[in-house]
C-alpha positions, 0 to 999 in steps of 0.5 A: 329462423333456423333451418333443419332440426334442432340437433343439426348445425349449419356449416360456415359459409365461406363465400364472400358476397361481392355484389354489395362491394360492386354496388359501392364501387359503382356509386363512388365511380358515379360520384367522381364522374360528376364532381371531377369536371367541377373541380377543374378550375381552369388555366392557372394564371396570375392576373394583374391588379388594377382598380376595377369594378367587379364583373357581372356574370355573363355568358361570354367566351374566355380567352386566356394567355398564360405566362408562356404565351400559350392561348386557351379558349375556355380551357382548350389550348390553341395555336395562334393560327388555330385561334385566328381561324376559329375565334369568330365562330367560337364567339358566335356559338357562345351567344354573343355575350362578349369575349373576356381576355384574361392574361397572366401579369407576366405574359408577353405583352406582344402576344396579348396585343396579337390576340386582341388584334386578331379578334378586332380584325374578325369583327369582335368588338365586345372585348373585356380585359380581366384583372384582380381588384387592387388591394387597398393599403 
């Protein structure tokens, strides 16, 4: 639809409409906010290999000991003292689905034993050790 009379021409509109650009930016920001937590895998460790059966998914607490001996409870790094003080409450809050200990194959064996002993000392008995299935040759 034309405005004005037939002989008059409209001038060029030199303004940039940024409203649509803002809408696209907000949409992308929402997409990244939703997908970023899903892309985080967890603590990077190399599990030992053994002849194990696959685990059925449970609602349990995951305790990880990495190669340097650091302790992580569901991706949150804790010192050994913090771990000792909070492991009982954390496992109860998780719903009693057990505790899964995943330790790096090159982790200090003494640190893994200390973690297991701290859990047993606080009355946690449903403990599972996580390993990768052995490759058949």
